[in-house]
N, C-alpha and C positions, 0 to 999 in steps of 0.2 A: 392244354394243346399247343404245339406250336404252330404260329401261323407261318402257311405257304409263301415264298417270293413272289410278289406281283411279277401277272403276266407280263406287264409293259417290258422288260428286262428281255432281251432276247442273245441268242448266242448266233450270230449269222453264220450257219453253218456249210453255206457253199462256198467261203473263203477256205475251211477247214480241210485237208486233204482225205478222203478217203481209207477204210481199210486198204482196199489194195493200190493205193498210190504211195510211191517210196519217197520220202521225203528229198526234197533237190538239196537243201544241205544239212550238214551234221551237229551243225549249233545248237544247246539248247534251248536257245534261246529263238527260232525258227519257230516255234508255234506264237508267241508273243504278237510278230508281225502279222498275224493274220488274225489276231481276235478283234472283232469288234463287236463292243455293248452298242445297245441305242436304249432309249428310255422315251418316255415323255417328254414334252416341252420343259416338265418341271426341273429334271434330272439332264444335264448335259451330254453327249456323246462324248465316249471317250476312244479315242482311236491312239495306239501305238505304232509310233514311226521307227523307221529304221534308226535314226540317232540316238534314240532313244535307250535301246540294248548294245550293248559291249558285244560282237560277237567273241564267242570262242576262240582259241587258238589251238593250232593243232603243236602237238608237243614232238615230234620228230622229226629231227632235221633231216635236212636234206645231204645230199654226198656233197656238193657245190659250200654246203656252209659247214658240216664236219672235215671238208679240207682246209678250208680257210681256220677255222681255228680249232685246231684238233686236238686240245688240250680242257677242252669244257666240258665240263659232267654231263653224260646223260641224264634223262627225267628219272631212271632207275635209282642211277648211282645219287643222286640230288635226294630223292623222297625215300630210301629205302630204311634210312637208318631211324625215321621216323615210322614207317609201315611195322617196322621188326624193332623196337630197340634194346631190346634184352638178344645178346650174344654167347652164347655157350662154348669158354674154350678147353680142348680135353690137352693135356701134353701125358705122353709116357717117358720118361727114361729110364733104362735100367734097374733102375734099384727103387725108383718112386713112381707114383700116380698123380698129375695135381691138373686140379678142373674151378674154373671159375667162373663166375656168371657178371659179363661188363655191360655195362650201358652206354651204345654204339656214340651218343653224339656228345655227351659230357665224361668217357673214358673211365665213367667212374665205376668200380668193382663194389660189386651187387652183395656177393657171397663166394666165399673161398673154401676148398677141400683139397688136403693133400695127405697122401700115405706118409708124411713127412715129420709131420705135426706131434708133437711129443705123446699124446694121449694116442694116438695111432701105433706110431712106430712100435711104442712099448707094449701094446695089447695084440698084435697082430701077428700071426705065425709068419707070412709071407707079407710082401708090401704091394707086389705085383700080379698076385693070384684073383681068379675071378671073384672070390670072396671079400678080396678087397676092392674090385670094382663095385660090387655090390653096396658098401659102404660108402665110400665118396659117390654113388647115386643117391643115394637115403639122404646123407647129410646136405648135399647140394640141393635136395628136394626142401627138405626142413630148413635148412638159412635163406633160402630163395623165399619159401612163404612169409618165414620170418618178416623178410622186407616189403611185401608184399609185390610178391613178383609172382605171376600166375601162368603167363605165357613167356616162351621163350623159343629163341631160332637156334640150330646148328647146321653151320655152314662145315661140308669133310672139304679138308684141301685137293688140290688137284691129284685125281688119279686113287684118293683113299678112297676105300670099300666099309660100309658099314656094316662090319665082322666081331667076332670074335669079343675082347675086354672091352672094344669101344660099342657094340654091340650093347653089353653089359649094362653099361652106362647107360647108356640112353632109355635103354627097357626100366631099369631102375627107376630113373627121374619120372618118365610117364606112371608107372605102375602108381609113384607117388602124387598125383594128381597135376602134375603140371603138363599144359599144352605144347606143345612144340608148331608152331607157326611157319 
């Protein structure tokens, strides 16, 4: 049976905000400033002062700062490649369909599938129809799984709709247990 903590340790609840109160600071560290642990004379009192904890900074830039340094990337631009590292690129030409999965940070190609490959070019009746799209989606999913990539993202181009052949490729990839984030 585990022993209960000594009753001499007290958390001074009068310093902590109640449920109805809104915190006056947005930082995660504001709660450390209010916690005081007290004990008997054998253990000294622990008090965290404001200089001990570094406060979190806001990540959004003001308009003045953005005007001074317009070429600086935003938080999303700097972190997106690490949050969604694998990007699916699909290209439709008049004759072929090309698809590849790339790692954003290193630009390394993880998997490639194209209807211009020798084995597909000789076996498929048409290299751009719906059946070819299903085969490309299945090949991308299988080759990505072989490379231990089970989640990827797809960013459509401006004014691009996810319909038709593009939707067939994306649906086939999802049916083969790849997650889009």
